[in-house]
C-alpha positions as CSV (number, residue, x, y, z in Angstrom):
1,M,77.0,212.9,153.2
2,K,80.6,212.4,152.4
3,V,81.6,208.8,151.5
4,T,84.6,208.1,153.7
5,A,87.1,205.2,153.3
6,S,85.9,203.8,156.7
7,L,82.3,203.7,155.4
8,V,83.4,202.0,152.2
9,N,85.3,199.4,154.3
10,E,82.3,198.8,156.5
11,L,80.1,198.1,153.5
12,R,82.7,195.8,152.1
13,K,82.9,193.8,155.3
14,K,79.1,193.5,155.4
15,T,78.7,192.4,151.8
16,G,82.0,191.1,150.5
17,A,81.7,193.4,147.5
18,G,84.7,195.0,145.9
19,M,85.9,198.4,147.1
20,M,84.9,200.3,143.9
21,D,81.4,198.7,143.9
22,C,81.0,199.6,147.5
23,K,82.0,203.2,146.9
24,K,79.7,203.5,143.9
25,A,76.8,202.1,145.9
26,L,77.4,204.5,148.8
27,V,77.7,207.5,146.5
28,E,74.4,206.5,144.8
29,A,72.8,206.0,148.2
30,E,74.2,209.3,149.5
31,G,76.0,207.5,152.3
32,D,73.1,205.5,153.6
33,M,74.4,202.0,154.5
34,E,71.1,200.1,154.2
35,T,70.3,201.7,150.8
36,A,73.8,200.9,149.6
37,I,73.4,197.2,150.6
38,D,70.0,197.1,148.7
39,L,71.7,198.6,145.7
40,L,74.4,195.9,145.7
41,R,71.7,193.2,146.1
42,K,69.9,194.6,143.1
43,K,73.1,194.5,141.2
44,G,73.3,190.8,142.1
45,Q,69.8,190.3,140.6
46,K,71.0,192.0,137.4
47,V,74.1,189.8,137.2
48,A,71.9,186.7,137.9
49,A,69.6,187.6,135.0
50,K,72.4,188.2,132.6
51,R,74.2,184.9,133.5
52,G,71.1,182.7,133.9
53,D,72.1,180.4,131.0
54,N,75.7,180.0,132.0
55,E,76.9,176.6,133.2
56,T,78.1,176.0,136.7
57,K,80.6,173.2,136.6
58,E,82.9,174.3,139.4
59,G,82.3,175.0,143.1
60,L,82.8,173.3,146.5
61,V,81.2,170.5,148.5
62,I,81.4,170.6,152.3
63,A,80.2,167.9,154.8
64,K,80.0,168.3,158.6
65,T,78.6,166.4,161.5
66,V,76.6,167.9,164.4
67,D,74.6,166.8,167.5
68,G,77.5,164.7,168.8
69,N,78.0,163.0,165.4
70,K,74.4,161.9,165.4
71,K,73.6,164.0,162.3
72,G,75.6,164.7,159.1
73,I,75.0,167.3,156.4
74,I,76.5,167.7,153.0
75,L,76.1,170.8,150.8
76,S,77.4,171.9,147.5
77,L,77.4,175.3,145.9
78,S,78.3,175.5,142.2
79,C,79.9,178.4,140.4
80,E,81.2,179.0,136.8
81,T,85.0,179.0,137.2
82,D,87.7,177.3,139.3
83,F,89.2,180.8,139.9
84,V,86.2,181.6,142.1
85,A,85.9,178.1,143.6
86,K,89.6,178.2,144.8
87,N,89.1,181.6,146.5
88,S,89.2,181.5,150.3
89,D,86.3,183.9,150.5
90,Y,84.2,181.5,148.4
91,Y,85.1,178.6,150.8
92,A,84.1,180.7,153.8
93,F,80.8,181.5,152.2
94,V,80.0,177.9,151.4
95,D,81.0,177.0,155.0
96,S,78.6,179.7,156.3
97,L,75.8,178.1,154.2
98,V,76.5,174.7,155.8
99,D,76.3,176.3,159.3
100,A,73.1,178.1,158.3
101,A,71.5,174.9,157.1
102,I,72.5,173.2,160.4
103,A,71.0,176.1,162.4
104,N,67.8,176.1,160.4
105,G,67.3,172.3,160.7
106,V,66.5,172.0,157.0
107,N,66.7,168.8,154.9
108,S,66.3,170.0,151.3
109,V,67.5,172.7,149.0
110,E,64.0,174.0,148.6
111,D,63.4,174.4,152.3
112,F,66.9,175.9,152.8
113,V,66.7,178.7,150.2
114,A,63.4,179.8,151.7
115,S,64.9,180.0,155.2
116,Q,66.8,182.8,156.9
117,F,70.5,183.3,156.4
118,D,70.7,186.0,159.0
119,D,68.4,188.5,160.6
120,K,68.0,190.5,157.3
121,L,68.3,188.1,154.4
122,T,66.9,184.8,153.3
123,V,69.3,182.3,151.9
124,E,67.9,183.0,148.4
125,E,68.5,186.7,148.9
126,K,72.0,186.1,150.2
127,L,72.9,184.0,147.2
128,T,71.6,186.8,144.9
129,E,73.7,189.2,146.8
130,Q,76.8,187.0,146.4
131,I,76.2,186.7,142.7
132,G,76.6,190.5,142.5
133,V,79.7,190.3,144.6
134,I,81.4,187.5,142.7
135,G,80.0,188.3,139.2
136,E,79.2,184.6,138.4
137,K,76.1,182.5,138.5
138,L,75.8,180.4,141.7
139,E,73.7,177.4,142.2
140,L,72.9,175.5,145.4
141,T,73.0,172.1,143.9
142,N,72.8,169.7,146.8
143,L,71.8,169.5,150.4
144,N,71.5,166.1,152.1
145,V,71.1,165.1,155.7
146,I,71.6,161.8,157.5
147,E,70.7,160.9,161.1
148,A,72.0,157.7,162.7
149,E,73.6,156.3,165.8
150,S,76.9,157.6,164.5
151,V,77.6,159.7,161.4
152,V,81.0,160.1,159.8
153,V,81.9,162.5,157.0
154,Y,84.8,162.6,154.6
155,N,85.8,165.8,152.7
156,H,88.2,164.9,149.8
157,P,91.1,167.3,149.4
158,G,90.0,170.1,147.1
159,N,86.4,169.9,148.3
160,Q,85.1,168.6,144.9
161,I,83.8,165.4,146.5
162,A,82.4,164.6,150.0
163,S,80.5,161.8,151.6
164,I,78.6,161.1,154.8
165,V,77.9,157.7,156.3
166,G,75.2,156.8,158.9
167,L,76.2,153.8,161.0
168,T,74.2,151.5,163.3
169,K,76.6,151.7,166.2
170,D,78.4,154.5,168.1
171,S,81.9,153.7,169.2
172,D,85.5,154.6,168.5
173,T,85.8,151.4,166.4
174,A,82.7,152.2,164.5
175,T,83.9,155.7,163.8
176,D,87.3,154.5,162.5
177,A,85.6,151.9,160.3
178,G,83.1,154.4,159.1
179,R,85.8,156.8,158.1
180,Q,87.3,154.2,155.8
181,V,83.9,153.4,154.3
182,A,83.3,157.1,153.7
183,M,86.6,157.3,151.8
184,Q,85.5,154.2,149.8
185,I,82.2,155.9,148.9
186,A,84.1,159.0,147.7
187,A,86.4,156.8,145.6
188,M,84.1,154.1,144.3
189,A,80.7,156.0,143.9
190,P,78.2,153.2,144.8
191,I,74.7,153.9,143.5
192,A,72.9,152.3,146.4
193,L,73.4,150.6,149.8
194,N,72.4,147.1,148.6
195,K,70.7,145.5,145.7
196,D,67.3,146.0,147.2
197,Q,67.7,149.7,147.0
198,V,68.6,149.8,143.3
199,D,65.6,151.2,141.4
200,Q,63.8,148.9,139.0
201,S,64.5,151.0,135.9
202,T,68.3,150.5,136.5
203,I,67.8,146.7,136.9
204,D,65.7,146.5,133.7
205,R,68.3,148.5,131.8
206,E,71.2,146.3,133.0
207,L,69.2,143.1,132.1
208,E,68.4,144.4,128.7
209,V,72.0,145.4,128.0
210,G,73.3,142.1,129.4
211,K,71.0,140.1,127.2
212,E,71.8,142.1,124.1
213,L,75.6,141.7,124.7
214,A,75.1,137.9,125.1
215,I,73.3,137.7,121.8
216,Q,76.0,139.8,120.1
217,E,78.7,137.5,121.5
218,G,76.9,134.6,119.7
219,K,75.5,132.9,122.8
220,P,72.3,130.8,122.3
221,A,69.1,132.8,122.7
222,E,67.9,130.5,125.4
223,M,71.0,131.2,127.5
224,A,70.9,135.0,127.1
225,D,68.5,135.6,130.0
226,K,70.7,133.5,132.4
227,I,73.9,135.3,131.2
228,A,72.2,138.7,131.7
229,Q,71.2,137.7,135.2
230,G,74.8,136.8,136.0
231,R,76.0,140.1,134.7
232,L,73.3,141.9,136.8
233,N,74.7,140.1,139.9
234,K,78.2,141.4,139.0
235,F,76.7,144.9,138.6
236,F,75.3,144.7,142.1
237,K,78.6,143.6,143.5
238,E,80.5,146.4,141.9
239,N,78.0,149.2,142.4
240,T,76.2,148.6,145.8
241,L,78.1,149.7,148.8
242,L,77.8,146.7,151.2
243,S,78.6,144.3,148.4
244,Q,81.6,146.2,147.0
245,P,85.0,144.7,147.6
246,F,86.6,146.7,150.5
247,I,89.1,149.0,148.9
248,K,91.9,148.2,151.4
249,D,91.3,144.4,151.2
250,N,89.4,143.2,148.1
251,K,89.1,139.7,149.5
252,K,86.3,140.9,151.7
253,S,83.2,143.0,151.1
254,V,82.5,146.3,152.8
255,E,79.7,144.5,154.7
256,Q,82.2,141.9,156.0
257,F,84.8,144.5,156.9
258,L,82.3,146.4,159.0
259,N,81.0,143.3,160.8
260,E,84.6,142.2,161.5
261,S,85.4,145.6,162.8
262,E,82.5,145.4,165.3
263,S,79.9,142.7,165.4
264,G,76.6,143.9,164.0
265,L,78.1,147.1,162.6
266,T,76.7,148.2,159.3
267,V,75.6,151.2,157.2
268,K,72.2,152.6,157.7
269,D,72.4,155.2,154.9
270,F,75.0,157.2,152.9
271,K,75.3,160.2,150.6
272,R,78.0,161.2,148.1
273,V,78.2,164.5,146.3
274,A,80.7,165.1,143.5
275,L,80.8,168.2,141.3
276,K,82.5,166.5,138.4
């Protein structure tokens, strides 16, 4: 079967592979479209094997809301170079992954890669195919979901950072306040919602460091524990979302800002993903 330009173009549209790669695959497949697609997928597997140890420090993060803003999803796909990350086709692919995750109702990377991307390929198979198309290692590094009365997302320009916030109330006021808090999360990178959600290993480490610093500063040993506790309280204030000074008015905390915006409004949960 003769490999025509229209056939090459059709394969390119279906796979996103380059024109020459599509032509070679069709020639090898003797014009059979499905065989050519499989050949390109196998090429992706070969590329993945060759680039398995490469680092993926670039990529994109995209967050979206669904179900009338009752649910938010945040997903990141990492690649090797910013040249690829800044390509519009790469953005479109990551965006399609977010849509697939929403459609499949998954809540984790593990569940997502095992689910269907379309009627022919699983997500894992689609990623392998795209590795062959792009020629770089790709890693699905994050997938987080939040459900709440109202969910707000923030995608920072450049799509290297995104955040989602689950709020306890659903109103225009809550949405406006939530958007500002989502921007704060992106900028200030809190580690937990409040001090009760900070894991014990982090608390123990901060106390140990605080005590050691006090001793190094020449403070009496009997005071070191008290000084360390004071430093831990400062750590909570700076690193837990509700206690952080609100970025637009540092005289009040995020918790105070939310309650002043609408009585009883607070954050149920949040997620922040940054590639760097």
